[in-house]
C-alpha positions, -999 to 999 in steps of 0.1 A, spaced: -369 570 -496 -347 594 -472 -345 600 -437 -331 632 -419 -307 632 -388 -310 662 -366 -280 664 -343 -274 685 -311 -251 682 -279 -257 688 -243 -235 693 -216 -201 701 -238 -191 726 -215 -184 696 -190 -198 716 -160 -229 707 -145 -242 680 -171 -226 646 -155 -225 634 -193 -218 649 -227 -243 641 -252 -241 638 -289 -277 630 -299 -300 631 -329 -334 624 -341 -341 607 -371 -375 616 -390 -385 601 -422 -390 630 -450 -428 625 -456 -433 630 -418 -410 658 -412 -434 687 -421 -464 673 -405 -443 669 -372 -431 701 -373 -467 717 -376 -479 691 -350 -453 708 -327 -457 744 -334 -500 741 -335 -493 726 -296 -470 755 -287 -500 778 -289 -521 756 -271 -497 750 -242 -484 787 -239 -509 806 -258 -485 818 -286 -455 803 -301 -421 803 -280 -398 791 -305 -402 820 -330 -390 842 -302 -366 842 -273 -372 812 -257 -362 781 -275 -371 744 -271 -340 736 -256 -340 710 -225 -319 734 -203 -347 760 -206 -378 736 -204 -364 710 -178 -341 727 -154 -348 720 -118 -361 755 -111 -392 746 -137 -402 716 -115 -394 737 -82 -420 764 -100 -446 737 -109 -449 723 -78 -461 760 -63 -495 752 -70 -516 725 -76 -522 712 -116 -538 745 -131 -566 739 -160 -552 736 -192 -569 767 -207 -562 789 -176 -527 776 -175 -522 783 -214 -534 822 -206 -513 825 -173 -480 812 -194 -487 837 -221 -490 865 -194 -459 853 -178 -440 854 -211 -452 889 -216 -446 901 -181 -408 885 -183 -395 897 -147 -430 909 -134 -447 877 -134 -468 865 -105 -464 834 -86 -495 818 -101 -482 828 -137 -448 814 -131 -465 782 -118 -484 781 -147 -453 786 -174 -434 758 -155 -466 731 -157 -470 740 -196 -432 734 -202 -433 702 -182 -467 691 -201 -457 703 -235 -424 684 -235 -440 651 -226 -466 658 -257 -436 660 -278 -420 632 -269 -455 617 -277 -456 630 -307 -420 615 -319 -435 582 -306 -464 588 -329 -442 598 -359 -422 569 -355 -391 590 -347 -358 571 -339 -336 588 -314 -295 581 -311 -268 592 -287 -234 590 -282 -231 596 -242 -196 601 -233 -184 599 -194 -172 636 -182 -140 625 -173 -134 603 -203 -99 604 -222 -98 631 -250 -81 625 -283 -55 649 -298 -55 636 -332 -72 652 -358 -96 624 -369 -136 624 -367 -141 620 -331 -153 583 -315 -186 594 -306 -197 609 -343 -182 576 -356 -204 551 -333 -234 576 -335 -228 572 -376 -224 535 -373 -261 529 -359 -273 553 -382 -260 537 -411 -273 505 -397 -307 519 -389 -308 529 -430 -299 496 -441 -325 477 -422 -357 499 -427 -352 503 -464 -337 485 -495 -323 520 -511 -331 546 -481 -308 575 -478 -295 597 -450 -291 633 -445 -273 648 -416 -284 680 -402 -264 698 -372 -269 728 -350 -245 755 -363 -213 760 -348 -189 789 -350 -178 789 -385 -142 774 -380 -157 744 -360 -183 739 -390 -154 735 -412 -132 711 -389 -160 690 -386 -167 688 -424 -130 682 -434 -131 653 -404 -163 635 -420 -151 644 -454 -119 621 -445 -138 595 -424 -165 589 -453 -138 590 -482 -106 578 -465 -117 546 -442 -132 515 -446 -159 517 -425 -166 552 -440 -167 543 -475 -192 517 -469 -213 539 -444 -211 567 -471 -236 541 -494 -263 554 -470 -254 583 -454 -247 615 -475 -212 628 -461 -214 664 -461 -239 678 -436 -259 709 -436 -257 734 -407 -288 752 -395 -297 776 -371 -313 754 -338 -337 786 -328 -350 785 -366 -350 746 -368 -378 728 -346 -363 695 -349 -329 705 -339 -347 717 -308 -361 685 -306 -328 668 -307 -316 692 -283 -342 677 -257 -333 643 -260 -299 651 -256 -307 669 -222 -328 644 -210 -304 613 -221 -278 635 -200 -297 639 -169 -321 608 -167 -313 582 -191 -287 556 -177 -278 524 -193 -249 499 -183 -219 517 -173 -234 549 -167 -232 555 -129 -238 591 -125 -271 598 -105 -301 602 -126 -326 631 -117 -358 615 -103 -382 641 -117 -371 634 -147 -377 593 -149 -409 598 -169 -392 616 -197 -362 594 -196 -389 561 -203 -402 580 -230 -368 587 -249 -358 551 -242 -389 543 -262 -372 563 -292 -346 540 -294 -335 520 -323 -326 481 -320 -308 457 -342 -296 419 -333 -261 415 -341 -245 379 -345 -214 368 -329 -202 334 -336 -234 314 -325 -247 339 -303 -270 370 -311 -272 403 -290 -290 431 -293 -272 465 -304 -293 495 -294 -288 533 -310 -276 546 -275 -242 538 -268 -220 550 -237 -182 558 -245 -157 561 -213 -126 569 -234 -126 590 -267 -87 580 -276 -82 553 -304 -67 519 -289 -32 532 -302 -34 564 -281 -45 546 -252 -17 518 -256 11 548 -260 -5 566 -229 2 530 -209 -38 520 -209 
C-alpha cells in the first residue's frame, strides 16, 4: 500500500497573506485516479467546461479571493444549470462579461471548492500543513527548513499508523530548476545524514517528484488547502484575523487533519497534522542571536 503526498505553498512572498503555509494533501494510490476524475467531471458540471486545462487553475487565490465573494453577492443564488451556462459564457468573454455572468462564475467557484473539499472527505484525503508566522526568524543555514521537517515528521507518523508496510511518495509543485536541486540536496542530507531522517526514510521515499501544478489536479488541491489555511484556519498561537467569509471552508479543511495520540510520561496528548511555527531557526541559531 502506498500514499502520495502532493505539496504546495501559499503566502511565500510574505506580502498580503498573514501566514506562509507549506501544505500537503495525502491520497492513497488506489483512490487517486477516481478522485481526479470526480474533480474534473465536476469542473464541467459547475463551469460548463474544464477550467484547469486552460488558463484558469484551481488555485486558492483565483477561486477564493475577496473579489470572488463580492461578485457572488451581486445576485441571489443562480439555479445550477443556468449558473454553469453563464459561468462558461464569462470564461469565454473574459474582459467583456456581463454582471450576471461575473456573478454566476463567482458563485460557481465557491460552490465548486465546497464540493471538492467534500470529495476529499469522501476519499479519506488527509491534509498536512506547516504554518509559519510572517515575522518568524529565518535560518541562514543550508539545511532542510523546519517547516519541511515538521511536516515530514507528521507524514511519517501517519504512514506508520495507517499501515504495517505503507510507503509514502512526495510530489512537489515544480520550482525554478536551481531551487529544485537545492531542495533535493537538502532532503537527501536530511534523510541520509540525520537520525530522525534515516528513521523516516523507512516510510517516506526521500527523493521527491516535481510536476507542473497547472497539469496536476492533486497539486491544485494542495494549493486550495494552503490558501484556506493561511487566510482562515486558526489553531492555537495563530493571532492574525481570519477572513469570516472563509469560515465554512476552514471548518472543512480542519476535518481533513490527521490526529495521533502521543504519550509524554503518564499523560497522552493529541498531535495534529497542522503545526504552527513562530521561528524557523534552530535552537543553536536562536541561542547565538541571544534569544
